[in-house]
N, C-alpha and C positions, 0 to 999 in steps of 0.2 A: 790370246784371242779376244777380240773386241766383243763387247756386249751387243746383242741384237738391237737394243734401243739406241745405242750410240751410232751404229751403222745407219739405222733408219732416220735418226735426227740429222745426221750428216747429209744423207741423200735429200731429205726434204729441204734443208737449208740451201743445198746446191741448186735445187729447182727454183726456190724462192729468189735467189740471187740472179739466176739466169733469166727469169721472167721479168724482173724489174730493170728497166733501162737506166735507172739512176743508181748511184752508189747507195748502200744501206749502212747506216751507223751500226757498228758491231754491238753497241750497248742495247740497241733496239732488238736485235736478234737474240742477244743474251737474255734480255728481260722476257721476251715472248716464250723462248724455249725453256726458261727456268719454270714457267708456269705449266708448260706442256710435258716436261720431262717425266714427272711422276706417272702420267698416263702411258707414255711410251714404255716406261719401265714395267708397269703393271701388266701391260698387254703383251710385251715382247720378251722380257727377261725371265722366261720359264721354258719348260720343255716344248710347249706348243708354239713358242715365239717364232722360230724360223718358218714354220708352215703358215702361221698367220701372216707373216710379212710376205711370203710367196703369194698368198691368196689376195691380200689387201694392199700390199706395198705400192702397186701402180696407182691406186686411188689416192693414197697419201701423197705420193710424189705429184700427182695431178693437183691436189689441194694446195701444195706448195707453189705450183706454177700460178694457180688462180690468186693465191695470196700475194705473190710477187707482182702480178699484173695490177691488182687492185691497189697495192701499196704505191706502185708507180703512178697510178691515176690520182691517188690522194696527194702524192708529192707534187704532181702537176697542178692540181687544184690549189694547193697551198703555196705554189710558186717557190718551192725549195729545191736546191741543187742536190741535197742529200736527204734520202728518206730517213726519218727518225722514228722515235717511239710513238709519237702521236699518229703518224700515217700508218704504221704497222698495226697499231691498236684499232684504228678505224677499219682497216682492211680485215683484220681477224674477226671483228664483230660480224662481218658479213659472211664469213665462211665457217664460223665456230661450229655450227650444227653438223656440217659435213665432215668435220675432223674427228668424229667418233668412229670412223671406219675400223672394223675389227673389234670394237668394244661393244659390250651389251649396253643397251639404253638403261637408264635408271629404272624405268617402269618395268622392263623385262626382268631385272634383278628382283624388284619388289614383288612381281607376280610369282616368281619362282619361290621366294621366301614364304608367300602366302600359301602356296601349294604344299609346302613342307609342314605347315602348321595344321 
């Protein structure tokens, strides 16, 4: 059985590729999701993971589509035939904050820690 994080990452990558009209270098996708994988694993590879994905997965897939469209835009602006690491990085910088869907914000975690003290 596949881990929930692997399923989620696969779905997000599919949406990213579908939204970008240009081919995307696999190394760019690998670099981006190497950074994101720990978050996906932390949020989804536990007993609550499937319900979290059911509740928030549509937003994450939507984020993948936005990321793909922005990567395509940056590819157009750079006049490249293939979207690379640079274009994906620029696009991700614009959607980074939205990609915390299903995860608590650092301030919420800190607030809860303060309450326990």
